[in-house]
C-alpha positions in Angstrom: 32.4 -15.6 0.9 29.7 -15.9 -1.8 27.6 -12.7 -1.6 24.1 -13.6 -0.2 22.4 -10.4 -2.3 23.3 -12.7 -5.7 22.8 -16.0 -4.4 19.6 -14.5 -3.2 18.6 -12.9 -6.8 19.7 -16.6 -8.9 17.9 -18.3 -6.2 14.4 -16.3 -7.0 15.3 -17.4 -10.8 15.6 -20.7 -10.3 11.9 -20.7 -8.3 10.1 -18.8 -11.3 12.0 -21.4 -13.7 11.8 -24.5 -11.8 8.7 -23.9 -9.4 6.5 -21.0 -11.2 3.2 -22.3 -8.8 5.4 -21.0 -5.9 7.0 -18.3 -7.7 3.6 -17.1 -8.4 2.3 -17.6 -4.8 5.3 -15.5 -3.4 4.7 -12.8 -5.3 1.0 -12.7 -4.5 2.2 -12.8 -0.6 4.8 -10.4 -1.0 1.7 -7.7 -2.2 2.2 -4.9 -0.1 5.2 -6.0 1.9 8.4 -4.8 2.1 10.3 -7.2 3.8 14.1 -5.9 4.8 16.6 -8.7 5.0 20.1 -8.0 7.0 22.8 -10.6 7.1 26.5 -9.8 8.6 25.3 -6.4 8.6 24.7 -5.9 5.0 21.3 -6.4 3.3 18.2 -6.2 0.6 14.8 -6.2 0.3 12.4 -8.9 -1.0 9.3 -6.9 -2.6 6.8 -7.7 -5.4 6.5 -5.6 -8.1 4.4 -6.3 -10.8 2.9 -9.2 -9.0 6.6 -11.0 -9.2 9.2 -11.5 -6.4 12.0 -9.0 -6.8 15.0 -8.6 -4.5 16.2 -4.7 -4.5 18.8 -2.9 -2.8 16.6 -1.1 0.0 13.4 -0.1 1.3 12.3 2.5 2.9 9.7 2.0 5.7 10.0 -1.6 5.6 7.2 -3.6 6.9 9.4 -6.3 8.5 13.0 -6.9 9.1 15.0 -10.3 9.6 18.7 -9.6 10.8 20.7 -12.6 11.1 24.7 -14.0 10.6 25.5 -16.5 7.7 26.5 -18.9 9.7 23.0 -19.1 11.8 21.3 -18.8 8.1 23.3 -22.2 7.0 22.1 -23.4 10.2 18.5 -23.1 9.6 18.6 -23.9 5.8 21.1 -27.0 6.7 18.2 -28.1 9.5 20.1 -28.0 12.2 18.8 -25.0 14.1 15.1 -24.2 14.2 13.5 -21.0 13.3 11.7 -20.7 16.7 14.9 -21.7 18.4 16.8 -18.8 16.9 14.3 -16.4 17.6 14.3 -17.2 21.3 17.8 -17.3 21.6 18.6 -13.9 19.3 20.6 -14.6 16.8 17.4 -14.4 14.8 16.0 -11.1 14.7 12.3 -10.4 13.2 10.5 -7.0 13.5 7.4 -6.1 12.5 3.7 -6.0 13.4 2.1 -9.4 13.6 0.6 -9.6 10.3 3.4 -8.7 8.8 5.3 -11.1 10.6 2.7 -13.5 9.8 3.3 -12.6 5.9 6.7 -12.9 6.1 6.2 -16.4 7.9 4.4 -17.4 4.8 6.4 -15.8 2.4 9.4 -18.1 4.1 7.1 -21.0 3.9 6.5 -20.7 0.5 10.0 -20.2 -0.8 11.3 -23.0 0.9 8.7 -25.3 -0.4 9.7 -24.3 -3.6 13.3 -24.3 -3.4 13.2 -28.0 -2.1 11.9 -29.0 -5.5 14.7 -27.5 -7.4 18.0 -29.3 -7.8 20.4 -26.2 -8.7 19.3 -24.9 -5.2 21.8 -27.2 -4.0 24.3 -25.7 -5.6 23.1 -22.1 -4.2 23.6 -24.0 -0.7 27.1 -25.1 -1.2 28.1 -21.5 -2.2 26.5 -19.9 1.1 28.5 -22.6 2.8 31.5 -21.4 1.4 32.1 -25.0 -0.4 30.8 -24.0 -4.1 32.3 -22.5 -7.0 
């Protein structure tokens, strides 16, 4: 199975190249945030360094934490499950103070809006599904 962290790093590269406006907005939305993302027990953090979105191995004192499994992530990306439903049925666990969770929500919306405009993101989705190269 494809490494989710590597896919996330490649996705940010594509966002910077294909949708610089969204990439800049994501960097601004991440200011002061340290978002820990845990998938199938492994994880990484999404932060802004010098105003640029970055994936790092881990962070101390995350401002928000998102935990889920690869299958749930695929369902969310493919629109087979809503974010609210995943939170309600505990297949997506999000933790943090309300302002930090709102920042996480903003970051997700900005990211998805940009990713939808980048054709190569479809290849990354195939990798995440396990059908890509």
